[in-house]
N, C-alpha and C positions, 0 to 999 in steps of 0.2 A: 523021020526021027533024026535028030541031030546028035552028033558026038559030043563028047565033053568039051567044055570051053577051054580054049588055050589061054592060059594066063601067063603072067610074068614068071620067068624062072625064079625059084626061091634060092637065095644064096645059102649055101651050106655054112653052118657055124663052125668056125675053126675051133678044134678042141683046145681048151685052156690047159696050159702046162703049168703045173704048180712049181713055183720057184722056191728054192730053199730059203727058209726064214731063220737065218742064223743071227741076225742082228736084234738087239734088244729094242723094245719100243721106248725105253727110257731116253734113247738118243734123240727122239723127236720132241721131247719136252722143251718148252720154251720157244718153239718155232711158231710162226704165224699160221693161222688156219688157212690162209690163202694157198699155202703150199700143198694142202691136202684136198682142196676142192676138186670135185670130179672123180675122186678115187673112192673105191668101196671100202667100208669099214672092215669087211671080212678078210681083207688081205693082211690085216694086222693080228688076227686071231691065231693063237697057237704059237706065236713067236716066243722063244725062250727068254727068260728074264735073267740075263747074265749079271746084272748089277742090282744091288739092293737099294731100296728107297732111303735107307739110312744115310747114304752118301750125301743126300741133300739136306740133312738135319744138322749139319755142322759137326764139329769135333765132339764126339761123345766122351772122350777121355777127360774133358775139362768139366769140373763140377760147378754147379751154380753157387754163386756166393751171394749171401744176404747181407744187408747193411747192419744187421744185428745178430747177436749170438743166441741161438735157440737154447731154451732152458727146459729141463725135464719136469715132470709133474711134481717131484719132490722139491726141486729148486723153486718152482713157482709158488708152491704152498708155503715156503719159508720166507717169502718176500714180505716186507712190512705192510704192503697194500692189502694182502689177503687176510691179515689178522683182524678178528672182530674185536672192537674195543670193549673192554669189560668195565662195568661200573664198579666203583669201590664199594666194598662191603661195609655196611654200618655196624659198629659194635652192638652187641646184644643189649647192653645197659642203656644205650641211647635210643632204643626203640620205645615207642609209646604204646602201652597196652590199653586196649579199648574194652568194650562191653562184650558180653557173651551173646552170640547170634546163632540162628538156625539157618539151614539151607533155604535160599530164596529171599532172605532179608536184605534190605538196602543198607549198604555200608558206606557209600560215597558216590561221587560223580567224577567223570573223566576230566572235568574242568579243574578239580582239586588234586586228584591223585592218578597214578597209573595202576592198572590192575595187576596184582601179584598172585601168588599161589593161593589156592582156595577161594578164588573169586572169578567172576565172569562179567562181561560188559554187555548191556542191552540198551540201545537207544540213549547212549550217553550216561547211563547209570551203572554203578558197580554193585553186583549182588554177590552174596555169599553162596558158595557151593559146598560148604562143610559146616559141621556143628562144632563150634569152638569160640575162641576169643579173637578179637580184631587187634592187629598190630600195625602201627603206622610208622613209616620211616619218613620223618620230616625233611631230611636232607635230600634224599632221592625222590621224595614225593610218591612213595609206593605204599599201597595198602594191601595187607594180606590177612588171611584167616587161617589160624592154626587149629586143627582139630584137637579136642581134649582126649579123645580116645581113638584108637586105630580101628575098632570095630563099631560101626554105627548101630544105633538102636533101631533095628528093623523088625517089623512084625513077622511072625512065622506061625505055621499051623500048630495048634496046641497051646499057644500063649493065653494066659488069663488076663483080660483087660478090664479097665473101668471106663465108663463113658456115660454120656447124658443123652437121653431120648430127645430128639429134635422134632420128629414127626411120626404120627401113627396112621397107618392106612389099613385097608382091608386085607392086603396080602402080606404086609410086613411093617416093621418099625425101623426108622433110621436112627443111627447112633453116632454121636460125635465122640470119638475115642480120645481119652485124656491121658492115659498112661498104661504101662504094663506092670502087672503085679510083680513086686520084687525089684523093679527098676523105675520106681516113681520119680527118682531124682534126675533121670535122663529123659530128654525129649525124644519123641518118635520121629524118625526121618520119613518124609514123603507119605504121611498118613492121610487117608481120606475117610469119608463117611462109611461106617459099617452098616450092614443090613441084617436084621433078624427076620427071616422068613417065618410065616405063620406055622409052618411045619416044624420049625426049630425052637418054638417057644417053650413047650413042655412035652412030656411023653404022651399025655392024654389029648383028647380032642379039644380044640379051641373054637368056641362058638363066635365070640367077638373079641377082637384084638384090643379094643379099648378097655376091656375088663382086665387085661394083663399089663398093659403099659399106658402111661400118660406122658405128655411132654413135660420136660424138666426132671423126670425121674432119673436117679443115678442107679446104674445097673452094674452087675458083675457078669461077664460073658466069656466064652471061649471062642477062639478063632478056628474055624473049620475050613475056610477057603480064603487064601490070600489074594488070588487074582481078582475075585469078585467081592472080596472083603465080607464074606459071610460069617455071621456069628451065631452062637447057639446059647440058650439058657435052659436047656432041657434037664440038666442035672439039678439035684436038690440044693447044692451050694451056689448055684448060679441063679440070677434073676435080679429083682429090685432090692437094693440095699439101703435106699433112702428115697422117700417120696414126699410129695407136698399135696395139700388139700386142693382139689379142683375148684373150690368155692372161695376160700379165704386165703389160700397160699400158705397156710400154716403147715408145719412139719407133722406128718402122720406118725402115730405111735402104734406099735404092734400090739394087738390084743387078740390072742388066740390065733386064728387063721385069717383075720381081717385087720385092716388098718383104720384107726379112728383119729379124727382131728380133735385135739384137746380144746380148740378155740370155739368151733361151731358144732362140735359133736357129730359131724358128718362121718359116715362109715363108707369106705371104699375097698375095692378088691384089686389085687395085683398078683403077678407071678412072683411071689416073695421068695427071696433067698434065705437060707439058714444063717447067713452072715448079716442079716438086716440089722442096721444100727450099730455095727461093730467096727470101730476104727474109721468111720467115714464122718468127716466134719463138714 
């Protein structure tokens, strides 16, 4: 057996003595890196910062000066550049009054006029958004529509309406609403086709809807649903108030509970209103 190898004596490391770090590292700023090559970065850690970085930012007591004077928000708002130019108002007597229009009617084009109050523009055309008269400002080239009434004539549940039958099917009849009773002189805003379901024609059972209504009949009905525009003629005062012969188109005359054509003597049936032939021309 051999003993342990005898190697080279290991030199004992000399204990490192920490030197006081009383100098600030700011004093080394601006020096070349070559002065610090070969030195450890750890020797600079923990040194006190005796001087602030602000000493390198220049004189803080001096304020920055701008080549112009700053203005507050009120001063800027009062400058002439911020004011919006207003077009001169044309006197009322110089406005040209046009025809009476309904919402959706064409009143002009953008090539001729500018869109004013009560109008809207779509693909170069100007349409009315109100029920009233057209007013034209020739100087400013502006076209407007002024409503004749502040409250538009809009259908609501319970209104009695007059209309014309346009189509009759197995499940119901379609009605083109013409006006509201008591408001015949005012057009209805955004009206669409009404529907009389077979269950709303009369109180009793309806076998065939063609025996109750025919196209071109004038009816008197009540609104029961505005969203789906449902109508009813179940009451005695509701139903057909004017009808025409299906054969010769002559006006039918009421005889008892049936309608008879005085031209061809043809007899037809309808859901007849008690107001048949009264006040309808």
